[in-house]
DRENMAR-553245 format. One line per 4 residues: number of its first residue (from 1); their letters; for each residue x, y, z of N, C-alpha, C, O, CB. Coordinates in pm, 1 decimal, m for minus. Glycine has a CB too. Example, Ala and Ser with C-alpha at 12.3 -4.5 7.8 and 13.67 -1.06 7.14 Angstrom:
REM residues 2
1	as	1319.0 m569.0 780.0 1230.0 m450.0 780.0 1320.0 m330.0 780.0 1423.6 m331.9 846.5 1130.8 m447.3 904.6 | 1285.0 m225.0 708.0 1367.0 m106.0 714.0 1290.0 3.0 787.0 1340.9 113.8 803.9 1408.4 m59.8 572.5
***
This chain:
REM residues 79
1	mrnq	m4735.9 6941.2 m7672.7 m4662.6 6817.2 m7692.3 m4542.1 6846.8 m7779.7 m4552.3 6917.4 m7880.1 m4752.7 6707.2 m7756.1 | m4428.9 6792.7 m7740.8 m4307.1 6811.2 m7818.6 m4240.6 6676.9 m7839.8 m4260.7 6582.5 m7763.4 m4210.8 6909.4 m7748.8 | m4162.4 6670.4 m7943.4 m4082.4 6549.5 m7964.6 m3971.7 6550.5 m7860.6 m3884.4 6637.3 m7863.0 m4023.8 6542.4 m8111.4 | m3975.1 6456.9 m7771.9 m3875.8 6451.6 m7666.1 m3818.0 6311.5 m7656.9 m3885.8 6211.7 m7681.2 m3936.7 6494.0 m7531.8
5	aqvf	m3692.1 6307.7 m7621.5 m3626.1 6179.2 m7602.0 m3681.5 6110.6 m7478.0 m3721.5 6177.2 m7382.5 m3473.6 6197.3 m7590.1 | m3684.0 5978.2 m7479.1 m3726.4 5904.3 m7360.8 m3631.6 5926.4 m7244.8 m3673.6 5934.0 m7129.3 m3736.4 5756.4 m7391.7 | m3504.8 5936.7 m7276.0 m3403.7 5955.8 m7173.7 m3329.3 6083.5 m7207.8 m3286.0 6101.9 m7321.6 m3306.5 5833.1 m7163.9 | m3314.2 6171.9 m7109.9 m3247.6 6299.3 m7133.8 m3159.3 6331.8 m7014.4 m3193.4 6300.7 m6900.3 m3350.6 6412.8 m7159.0
9	gkdl	m3048.1 6393.2 m7041.2 m2961.1 6439.8 m6934.8 m2880.0 6557.8 m6983.2 m2851.2 6569.2 m7102.3 m2869.3 6327.8 m6885.9 | m2843.3 6644.9 m6892.3 m2764.1 6762.4 m6928.0 m2644.4 6769.9 m6833.6 m2657.9 6756.0 m6712.0 m2850.0 6893.6 m6920.8 | m2528.1 6791.9 m6892.0 m2403.9 6802.0 m6814.7 m2380.4 6678.9 m6727.0 m2339.7 6691.3 m6611.5 m2406.6 6927.1 m6727.8 | m2406.0 6561.6 m6781.7 m2386.7 6436.7 m6708.7 m2260.7 6366.9 m6757.5 m2217.6 6386.9 m6871.0 m2509.1 6344.4 m6724.6
13	eniv	m2202.4 6285.5 m6671.6 m2085.3 6206.7 m6707.8 m2099.3 6066.1 m6652.9 m2166.6 6043.3 m6552.3 m1956.2 6272.5 m6655.6 | m2034.5 5971.9 m6720.6 m2026.7 5833.8 m6673.1 m2163.3 5773.3 m6642.5 m2183.0 5715.0 m6535.9 m1940.5 5827.3 m6550.1 | m2255.9 5786.7 m6733.8 m2389.7 5730.7 m6717.8 m2392.1 5590.5 m6778.5 m2340.3 5568.5 m6888.0 m2497.4 5822.3 m6784.5 | m2451.7 5497.3 m6707.6 m2461.0 5359.6 m6754.4 m2605.9 5314.2 m6745.7 m2673.7 5337.7 m6645.7 m2368.6 5265.9 m6671.8
17	vtgk	m2652.1 5249.2 m6851.0 m2784.0 5186.7 m6851.2 m2760.2 5037.3 m6861.4 m2692.7 4990.9 m6953.3 m2875.2 5239.9 m6969.3 | m2815.2 4962.0 m6767.5 m2793.1 4817.9 m6767.4 m2925.7 4743.4 m6775.4 m3032.5 4800.0 m6752.5 m2715.5 4775.4 m6642.1 | m2916.1 4618.1 m6807.8 m3034.8 4534.2 m6812.7 m3067.6 4493.3 m6954.2 m3007.1 4539.8 m7050.8 m3152.5 4605.5 m6751.3 | m3165.2 4404.6 m6963.7 m3208.6 4356.9 m7094.3 m3327.0 4439.5 m7140.2 m3408.8 4483.1 m7059.2 m3244.9 4206.7 m7089.9
21	gtfd	m3335.7 4460.6 m7268.5 m3448.5 4534.8 m7321.6 m3405.9 4631.7 m7428.7 m3289.7 4635.6 m7469.3 m3519.3 4608.2 m7211.7 | m3501.0 4709.1 m7473.4 m3479.8 4803.0 m7582.2 m3546.1 4935.5 m7549.4 m3659.5 4937.7 m7501.5 m3533.8 4746.6 m7714.5 | m3477.4 5045.4 m7574.4 m3541.4 5176.3 m7568.3 m3616.2 5193.7 m7699.3 m3555.0 5196.3 m7806.1 m3436.9 5292.7 m7544.6 | m3744.9 5205.4 m7692.0 m3826.6 5219.8 m7812.2 m3928.8 5329.3 m7787.5 m4023.8 5310.6 m7711.4 m3896.6 5085.5 m7850.1
25	gagn	m3909.7 5442.4 m7851.1 m4002.4 5554.2 m7835.5 m4129.9 5538.4 m7914.6 m4217.1 5625.1 m7908.3 m3936.0 5680.5 m7875.4 | m4143.2 5430.5 m7988.6 m4262.4 5402.9 m8068.5 m4298.5 5521.8 m8157.7 m4415.7 5557.0 m8171.5 m4380.3 5368.0 m7977.2 | m4197.1 5582.6 m8217.4 m4219.7 5699.1 m8302.7 m4314.7 5674.7 m8418.0 m4382.0 5767.1 m8463.6 m4090.7 5746.3 m8356.5 | m4320.9 5552.4 m8465.2 m4411.6 5522.7 m8576.1 m4557.7 5534.7 m8535.2 m4645.1 5537.2 m8621.9 m4384.9 5383.3 m8629.6
29	twrp	m4586.9 5542.2 m8405.8 m4726.2 5555.0 m8361.5 m4766.0 5697.7 m8329.9 m4884.6 5723.9 m8309.6 m4749.3 5469.7 m8240.5 | m4671.4 5792.0 m8324.7 m4707.3 5929.5 m8289.6 m4637.3 6035.6 m8373.5 m4682.2 6150.2 m8375.2 m4676.7 5953.5 m8146.1 | m4532.3 6002.9 m8441.2 m4451.1 6104.2 m8508.6 m4502.5 6134.2 m8648.8 m4527.3 6042.1 m8726.6 m4306.3 6058.9 m8515.7 | m4518.9 6263.0 m8682.4 m4558.5 6299.0 m8818.6 m4447.8 6264.5 m8918.2 m4330.8 6255.1 m8881.2 m4592.4 6449.0 m8826.9
33	vkkn	m4485.6 6245.8 m9044.1 m4390.0 6212.9 m9150.3 m4405.4 6314.7 m9262.2 m4516.1 6339.0 m9310.3 m4412.0 6067.3 m9203.8 | m4293.1 6374.6 m9303.6 m4292.5 6470.0 m9414.6 m4280.9 6394.9 m9547.1 m4201.5 6301.8 m9560.0 m4176.1 6571.8 m9399.4 | m4359.8 6435.8 m9643.8 m4361.6 6369.6 m9774.0 m4224.4 6370.5 m9840.4 m4185.1 6272.0 m9902.8 m4463.1 6436.4 m9865.0 | m4151.9 6480.2 m9827.4 m4022.5 6491.5 m9895.6 m3914.2 6400.8 m9836.0 m3802.8 6395.6 m9888.1 m3975.5 6634.9 m9891.0
37	klte	m3945.3 6330.7 m9729.3 m3849.9 6236.7 m9669.8 m3868.3 6094.3 m9722.7 m3790.4 6005.0 m9689.5 m3864.1 6237.3 m9518.1 | m3972.0 6073.3 m9805.5 m4003.0 5940.8 m9858.0 m4003.0 5940.9 m10009.9 m4014.4 6045.8 m10073.3 m4137.9 5892.8 m9805.7 | m3990.2 5822.6 m10066.9 m4011.0 5810.0 m10211.1 m4161.3 5818.7 m10237.3 m4241.0 5809.6 m10143.9 m3950.9 5674.9 m10266.7 | m4199.8 5836.0 m10361.3 m4342.5 5841.2 m10395.4 m4413.1 5711.5 m10356.5 m4525.6 5713.7 m10306.7 m4360.9 5867.9 m10545.7
41	tqwk	m4346.4 5598.9 m10379.6 m4405.8 5469.3 m10344.7 m4423.9 5456.5 m10193.7 m4528.8 5411.4 m10147.7 m4318.4 5354.0 m10397.3 | m4323.6 5495.4 m10117.1 m4335.0 5490.2 m9971.0 m4447.6 5580.5 m9921.4 m4525.9 5541.2 m9834.9 m4202.3 5531.1 m9905.4 | m4455.4 5702.2 m9976.9 m4559.6 5797.1 m9937.1 m4698.6 5740.1 m9966.9 m4788.9 5746.9 m9883.5 m4540.5 5932.1 m10009.9 | m4713.6 5684.9 m10085.3 m4842.7 5628.7 m10124.8 m4884.8 5516.3 m10029.9 m4999.9 5511.7 m9986.5 m4836.2 5576.4 m10269.4
45	rlve	m4793.9 5427.5 m9998.2 m4824.8 5316.5 m9906.4 m4859.4 5367.4 m9766.9 m4951.2 5316.8 m9702.3 m4706.0 5219.3 m9898.1 | m4786.1 5466.9 m9721.6 m4811.8 5523.3 m9589.1 m4952.0 5582.3 m9581.3 m5027.2 5552.6 m9488.5 m4707.5 5630.5 m9555.2 | m4987.0 5665.5 m9678.2 m5117.6 5731.9 m9679.8 m5230.5 5630.1 m9696.4 m5334.8 5641.5 m9631.9 m5123.4 5836.3 m9792.8 | m5209.7 5532.2 m9781.8 m5312.4 5429.2 m9802.7 m5334.0 5343.5 m9678.5 m5439.6 5282.4 m9662.6 m5274.2 5340.1 m9920.0
49	gggv	m5235.2 5338.9 m9591.5 m5242.8 5255.8 m9472.0 m5321.8 5315.8 m9357.6 m5339.5 5251.1 m9254.4 m5107.1 5226.2 m9425.0 | m5370.1 5439.0 m9374.0 m5446.5 5503.0 m9267.3 m5383.3 5633.5 m9224.8 m5289.6 5682.0 m9288.2 m5458.6 5410.7 m9147.9 | m5434.9 5690.1 m9117.6 m5386.3 5819.1 m9071.5 m5449.6 5932.0 m9150.2 m5545.3 5910.8 m9224.6 m5235.1 5826.1 m9082.3 | m5396.5 6051.2 m9134.0 m5448.8 6169.3 m9203.0 m5334.1 6250.1 m9261.6 m5220.9 6244.4 m9213.5 m5532.7 6256.7 m9106.9
53	vndk	m5365.6 6325.3 m9366.5 m5269.0 6413.8 m9431.5 m5317.6 6556.7 m9411.0 m5437.8 6582.9 m9414.3 m5252.7 6380.0 m9585.0 | m5224.0 6648.9 m9389.8 m5262.8 6788.5 m9369.7 m5318.0 6849.4 m9498.7 m5312.8 6787.0 m9604.7 m5142.9 6870.4 m9319.6 | m5370.8 6971.7 m9489.0 m5432.8 7038.1 m9604.1 m5336.0 7058.6 m9720.0 m5376.8 7054.6 m9836.1 m5489.3 7171.5 m9561.9 | m5208.1 7080.6 m9689.8 m5108.2 7100.0 m9795.5 m5064.0 6968.1 m9858.0 m4989.3 6967.0 m9955.8 m4987.0 7173.3 m9740.0
57	kdtw	m5110.0 6857.7 m9801.4 m5077.4 6723.1 m9851.9 m4927.8 6692.9 m9847.2 m4876.3 6617.1 m9929.3 m5127.3 6708.0 m9994.8 | m4857.9 6753.6 m9749.2 m4714.7 6728.2 m9740.0 m4670.9 6668.9 m9605.9 m4552.3 6642.7 m9585.6 m4640.3 6855.4 m9764.3 | m4765.5 6647.7 m9514.6 m4734.2 6587.1 m9385.5 m4842.6 6487.3 m9348.9 m4961.7 6516.9 m9358.0 m4720.2 6694.9 m9275.4 | m4800.1 6368.8 m9307.6 m4891.6 6262.5 m9266.5 m4886.2 6247.3 m9115.3 m4779.7 6256.4 m9054.3 m4856.4 6128.4 m9336.3
61	ypss	m5003.2 6224.0 m9055.7 m5013.5 6198.8 m8911.9 m5082.2 6064.3 m8890.2 m5176.6 6031.8 m8962.1 m5091.7 6313.5 m8839.9 | m5036.8 5985.1 m8792.4 m5100.6 5856.0 m8769.1 m5239.8 5866.8 m8708.8 m5313.9 5768.5 m8707.5 m5014.7 5773.4 m8679.6 | m5277.2 5985.3 m8658.4 m5408.6 6005.0 m8597.5 m5456.4 6146.2 m8625.1 m5374.9 6237.9 m8635.6 m5404.2 5978.0 m8445.4 | m5587.5 6165.6 m8637.0 m5641.5 6299.5 m8661.2 m5624.8 6389.5 m8540.1 m5635.7 6511.4 m8553.4 m5788.3 6291.1 m8699.1
65	vlpl	m5598.8 6334.1 m8423.0 m5578.7 6413.7 m8301.9 m5440.2 6476.8 m8299.9 m5423.5 6586.2 m8245.9 m5598.6 6327.3 m8177.2 | m5341.5 6411.0 m8357.2 m5204.1 6458.1 m8346.2 m5178.3 6596.0 m8404.9 m5103.0 6671.5 m8343.5 m5114.9 6361.7 m8411.6 | m5234.9 6635.1 m8519.2 m5208.6 6771.8 m8565.4 m5253.9 6875.9 m8463.1 m5189.7 6980.0 m8449.1 m5278.6 6796.7 m8698.9 | m5361.0 6850.2 m8393.1 m5407.4 6943.4 m8290.1 m5306.7 6953.9 m8177.2 m5277.7 7063.2 m8128.5 m5543.2 6899.7 m8235.1
69	lfwg	m5254.2 6841.2 m8136.4 m5157.9 6841.8 m8027.0 m5025.7 6903.7 m8068.3 m4965.6 6978.4 m7991.1 m5135.1 6701.2 m7976.8 | m4979.3 6873.7 m8189.7 m4851.1 6926.5 m8235.1 m4856.6 7076.5 m8260.7 m4759.8 7147.4 m8233.3 m4807.1 6854.8 m8360.8 | m4966.8 7124.9 m8312.1 m4972.3 7265.4 m8351.9 m5057.2 7351.1 m8260.5 m5099.7 7459.5 m8300.7 m5024.3 7276.1 m8490.7 | m5083.4 7306.1 m8138.4 m5142.3 7393.4 m8038.6 m5291.8 7383.8 m8019.5 m5342.5 7435.5 m7919.9 m5110.3 7528.5 m8071.6
73	ggrg	m5364.7 7321.2 m8108.2 m5509.0 7313.8 m8092.3 m5552.2 7228.0 m7975.9 m5667.3 7235.7 m7932.8 m5570.5 7262.1 m8216.5 | m5462.9 7146.9 m7924.2 m5499.4 7056.7 m7816.5 m5452.8 7100.8 m7679.1 m5466.9 7025.1 m7583.1 m5445.4 6923.1 m7844.6 | m5398.0 7220.1 m7666.5 m5349.5 7265.9 m7536.6 m5461.4 7265.0 m7433.9 m5572.0 7313.3 m7458.3 m5289.5 7406.0 m7547.9 | m5430.0 7210.2 m7321.8 m5526.0 7210.2 m7213.0 m5631.3 7101.5 m7223.2 m5711.5 7084.7 m7131.4 m5592.6 7341.5 m7206.6
77	rrw	m5632.6 7028.5 m7331.6 m5731.1 6922.3 m7347.9 m5673.6 6790.7 m7301.1 m5552.9 6767.5 m7308.3 m5776.7 6911.9 m7493.6 | m5760.9 6705.7 m7253.6 m5719.7 6570.3 m7218.2 m5782.4 6475.5 m7317.4 m5904.4 6474.2 m7333.9 m5760.2 6533.7 m7072.2 | m5701.4 6397.0 m7382.8 m5750.3 6303.4 m7482.6 m5755.2 6169.8 m7418.9 m5793.6 6072.0 m7483.1 m5663.0 6301.5 m7609.2
***
C-alpha cells in the first residue's frame, strides 16, 4: 500500500473535472501522523482518541492493521 493521489495523470494537458462534489481522500482515516508535525497538545489529543502508536512513540496510526500494510507485513494478505 502506498500513499497515492485519487486522481493521477502524467504528461497530460487541458484536463477538466466538472460536476458538483469534493475530492476527499479521507486521509484522516488511513494516513499515519508523525509526532513532530503536531504540537504536544495536538499529539496528546490524537493518541487519546484511539488508534495505535509505534514502538518509538513517534508515529500514530488510526488502526493497528495499517503499520503492517505500510511497512510490508501485510503483503499478500486480504483484510
